[in-house]
C-alpha positions as CSV (number, residue, x, y, z in Angstrom):
1,M,-95.8,35.2,35.2
2,M,-96.7,38.5,33.9
3,R,-99.8,40.5,35.1
4,R,-101.5,43.5,34.4
5,L,-102.1,45.4,37.7
6,M,-104.8,48.0,37.3
7,M,-106.8,49.3,34.0
8,L,-107.3,53.1,33.9
9,A,-109.4,55.4,32.5
10,A,-109.8,55.0,28.7
11,C,-108.9,58.0,26.9
12,A,-110.5,59.2,23.5
13,F,-108.1,60.5,20.9
14,A,-108.4,61.1,17.0
15,L,-106.4,58.4,15.3
16,H,-104.2,59.6,12.7
17,G,-105.5,60.0,9.0
18,G,-109.6,59.4,10.7
19,D,-111.9,61.6,12.0
20,T,-113.8,59.5,14.7
21,A,-112.4,59.0,18.1
22,A,-111.3,55.8,18.9
23,Q,-110.4,54.5,22.4
24,V,-107.0,53.8,23.9
25,T,-106.5,51.9,27.1
26,T,-103.6,52.5,29.6
27,T,-102.5,49.6,31.6
28,V,-100.1,49.3,34.0
29,V,-97.9,46.5,33.5
30,D,-95.3,44.2,35.6
31,V,-93.3,41.1,33.6
32,P,-90.7,39.0,35.4
33,T,-87.1,39.6,34.3
34,R,-84.2,38.6,36.7
35,P,-84.5,36.3,39.5
36,G,-86.9,38.4,41.8
37,V,-87.0,41.6,39.8
38,T,-90.1,42.9,37.4
39,Q,-90.0,45.6,35.0
40,R,-92.9,47.8,35.0
41,F,-94.1,50.0,32.1
42,L,-97.2,51.8,30.9
43,Y,-99.0,49.9,28.1
44,L,-101.4,52.2,25.7
45,A,-103.2,50.1,23.5
46,P,-105.2,51.5,20.4
47,P,-107.5,49.4,18.5
48,H,-105.7,47.2,15.9
49,P,-102.3,48.4,16.4
50,Q,-100.0,47.1,14.0
51,K,-96.8,47.5,15.6
52,A,-95.4,48.4,19.0
53,V,-93.0,50.8,20.3
54,I,-91.0,50.8,23.5
55,L,-90.1,54.5,24.8
56,F,-87.0,55.1,26.9
57,A,-86.7,58.1,28.7
58,G,-83.5,60.0,28.9
59,G,-82.1,61.2,32.5
60,Q,-82.1,58.8,35.0
61,G,-84.9,57.0,33.5
62,G,-86.7,56.8,37.0
63,L,-90.5,57.0,36.2
64,R,-92.0,55.5,39.3
65,I,-95.3,54.5,37.8
66,G,-97.5,53.9,40.5
67,D,-100.0,50.9,40.5
68,D,-102.6,53.6,39.6
69,G,-100.5,54.5,36.6
70,R,-99.3,58.0,37.9
71,L,-95.6,59.1,37.5
72,G,-93.6,59.9,40.1
73,G,-90.9,61.6,38.1
74,G,-90.0,61.8,34.0
75,S,-93.4,63.0,33.1
76,G,-92.3,66.1,31.2
77,N,-89.2,64.0,29.2
78,F,-90.2,64.4,25.4
79,L,-91.2,60.6,24.6
80,V,-93.0,60.3,27.9
81,R,-95.6,63.6,27.5
82,S,-95.6,62.4,23.5
83,R,-97.0,58.8,24.7
84,E,-100.4,59.6,23.7
85,L,-99.3,61.0,20.5
86,F,-97.8,58.0,19.5
87,A,-100.8,55.9,20.4
88,S,-103.0,58.6,18.1
89,H,-101.2,57.2,15.2
90,G,-102.2,53.4,15.9
91,L,-99.3,52.3,17.4
92,A,-98.9,50.4,20.9
93,V,-97.1,52.1,23.2
94,L,-95.0,50.7,26.3
95,V,-93.3,53.5,28.4
96,V,-90.5,51.8,30.3
97,D,-89.2,52.3,34.0
98,A,-86.2,51.7,35.8
99,P,-86.9,48.0,37.0
100,S,-88.1,47.1,40.4
101,D,-84.4,46.9,42.2
102,R,-83.3,50.2,40.3
103,Q,-86.6,52.2,42.0
104,Q,-84.4,54.5,43.9
105,P,-81.6,57.2,42.4
106,P,-79.7,56.7,40.3
107,F,-82.1,54.7,39.1
108,L,-80.6,53.5,35.3
109,A,-77.6,55.7,35.4
110,G,-74.7,53.6,35.1
111,F,-77.0,50.6,34.2
112,R,-78.3,51.3,30.9
113,Q,-75.1,49.4,29.2
114,T,-75.5,46.0,31.4
115,P,-76.6,42.8,30.4
116,E,-79.0,43.0,33.6
117,H,-80.9,46.0,31.4
118,V,-80.6,43.8,28.2
119,T,-82.2,41.1,30.2
120,D,-84.8,43.2,31.2
121,I,-86.1,45.1,27.8
122,R,-85.9,41.5,26.0
123,A,-88.7,40.4,28.7
124,V,-90.5,43.6,27.7
125,I,-89.9,43.1,23.8
126,A,-91.2,39.8,24.4
127,W,-94.3,40.8,26.0
128,A,-95.2,43.2,23.2
129,R,-94.7,40.6,20.7
130,R,-96.8,38.1,22.1
131,S,-99.7,39.2,19.8
132,G,-97.1,39.1,16.6
133,L,-96.6,42.7,16.8
134,P,-93.5,44.1,15.3
135,V,-91.4,46.3,18.0
136,W,-89.6,49.2,17.8
137,L,-87.0,50.6,20.3
138,V,-87.6,54.7,20.6
139,G,-85.0,56.3,22.7
140,T,-84.3,60.0,23.8
141,S,-81.2,61.3,24.9
142,R,-79.8,58.9,27.9
143,G,-82.3,56.6,26.4
144,T,-80.9,56.2,23.1
145,Q,-77.8,54.6,25.1
146,S,-80.5,51.9,26.4
147,A,-82.1,51.8,23.0
148,A,-78.7,51.3,21.0
149,H,-77.2,49.1,23.2
150,V,-80.3,46.7,23.4
151,A,-80.1,46.4,20.0
152,V,-76.8,45.9,19.7
153,A,-77.0,43.3,22.2
154,L,-79.9,41.5,20.9
155,A,-78.8,41.6,17.3
156,G,-79.5,38.8,15.0
157,T,-81.6,37.2,17.3
158,D,-85.1,36.4,17.5
159,A,-85.6,38.2,20.4
160,G,-84.1,41.8,19.2
161,P,-86.4,44.7,18.3
162,D,-87.9,45.1,14.8
163,G,-86.5,48.7,14.5
164,L,-84.7,51.6,16.3
165,V,-85.3,55.4,16.6
166,L,-82.8,57.4,18.2
167,T,-83.9,60.9,19.1
168,S,-81.4,63.7,20.3
169,T,-78.9,61.0,20.5
170,I,-75.9,60.9,23.1
171,L,-73.2,61.8,20.6
172,T,-70.3,62.4,23.2
173,D,-70.2,61.1,27.0
174,R,-66.9,61.5,28.7
175,H,-68.4,59.4,31.6
176,G,-69.6,56.7,29.5
177,R,-69.9,55.2,26.1
178,A,-72.1,57.2,23.5
179,V,-73.9,55.8,20.9
180,P,-71.4,56.2,18.3
181,E,-68.9,54.0,20.1
182,M,-71.2,51.2,20.0
183,A,-71.0,48.4,17.6
184,L,-73.5,49.7,15.5
185,Q,-72.3,48.0,12.5
186,R,-74.1,44.8,14.0
187,L,-77.7,46.4,13.1
188,T,-79.0,45.4,10.1
189,I,-82.5,46.6,11.1
190,P,-84.1,50.0,9.8
191,V,-82.9,52.8,12.1
192,L,-84.3,56.4,11.9
193,V,-82.2,59.3,13.5
194,V,-83.9,62.6,14.8
195,H,-82.3,65.5,15.9
196,H,-82.8,69.0,16.1
197,E,-80.6,71.3,14.3
198,H,-80.0,73.6,17.3
199,D,-79.7,70.9,20.1
200,G,-77.8,72.9,22.3
201,C,-77.0,70.1,24.8
202,R,-72.9,69.5,24.7
203,L,-73.4,65.6,24.8
204,C,-75.4,66.1,21.5
205,P,-73.9,68.4,18.9
206,Y,-75.7,68.4,15.5
207,S,-72.1,68.4,13.9
208,A,-71.6,65.0,15.0
209,V,-74.7,63.3,13.5
210,P,-72.6,62.6,10.2
211,Q,-70.4,60.0,12.5
212,L,-73.6,58.5,13.7
213,M,-74.8,57.7,10.1
214,D,-71.5,56.5,9.1
215,R,-71.5,53.7,12.0
216,L,-75.0,52.5,10.5
217,A,-73.7,51.5,7.4
218,A,-75.0,47.7,7.9
219,A,-78.5,49.1,8.6
220,R,-81.3,47.8,5.9
221,T,-82.3,51.2,5.7
222,K,-81.4,54.6,7.4
223,E,-82.6,58.1,7.5
224,L,-81.8,61.2,9.2
225,I,-84.7,63.8,9.7
226,S,-83.2,67.2,10.9
227,I,-85.6,69.3,13.0
228,D,-85.8,73.1,13.1
229,G,-88.3,75.1,15.0
230,G,-89.9,75.1,18.5
231,A,-89.0,76.8,21.5
232,S,-85.8,76.4,24.1
233,R,-86.6,77.2,27.6
234,G,-84.1,76.0,30.5
235,D,-81.4,73.8,30.4
236,P,-80.0,72.8,26.8
237,C,-80.2,69.5,27.7
238,Q,-83.5,69.4,29.4
239,A,-86.8,68.6,28.1
240,F,-88.1,71.8,26.9
241,A,-85.3,73.4,25.2
242,Y,-84.8,72.2,21.5
243,H,-83.3,69.2,22.7
244,G,-86.6,68.0,23.9
245,Y,-88.7,69.2,20.9
246,N,-90.6,71.6,22.7
247,G,-93.7,73.4,21.1
248,I,-93.5,71.0,18.0
249,E,-94.1,67.3,19.4
250,Q,-97.2,66.8,17.4
251,Q,-94.9,67.4,14.3
252,V,-91.7,65.4,15.6
253,V,-94.0,62.3,16.8
254,A,-95.8,62.2,13.3
255,R,-93.0,61.8,11.5
256,I,-91.5,59.3,13.4
257,A,-94.8,57.4,13.3
258,D,-94.9,57.8,9.7
259,W,-91.5,56.4,9.0
260,I,-92.2,53.6,11.5
261,N,-95.4,52.8,10.0
262,A,-93.9,52.9,6.4
263,H,-91.2,50.2,7.5
């Protein structure tokens, strides 16, 4: 059965639109998925959340979340380092790690578009929905391949997500299936696409975003938020380049959270 492993220190954040600080508790959670396998995630719970977001880091996706909540990797990833910002907008936040049988390199590499990954995330969606919250999947970079694949695989079922957010989407991939190559026509849920106009990652060219939007024709509602500004540092495919919204995290998260809360 599902279990919370350890309550971490509560952190105070000013909730979006309010002047008073509210307590957001962070918990390490394991849920059973496949036989002998558990899926671990960090759960950030603001008071009275209306929706939940499941965040998928990019890269190999191995966060190696410890029993005490400390991360053994991936802490600089845009979504991971911004998790408290999402909570500050009143969203319950689940930051997923690689499952227990993928806790060594290559972690989620080669695993993101498998039935086993869908099974693992389906269990996380069910856990997040236990209090009746709508659940959105939010991916960045390689994490968009996880989020989009799970959403497509569970499309039309009660187990699927209520919405999808793709940031810095993988638009071309010679070694795997890029997001526009998936069966996106199956998605009828709301879909938000966020992309930096100057993303320098060769897998995420802004010029290919229109193709992605065209593939989302069946979505109940869809929108592209184009981002400018920030600072680009280091590898253009890494988290502190334009690809990872370096220096503009608050603005980008605010726009994502506002869109989720409006839909």
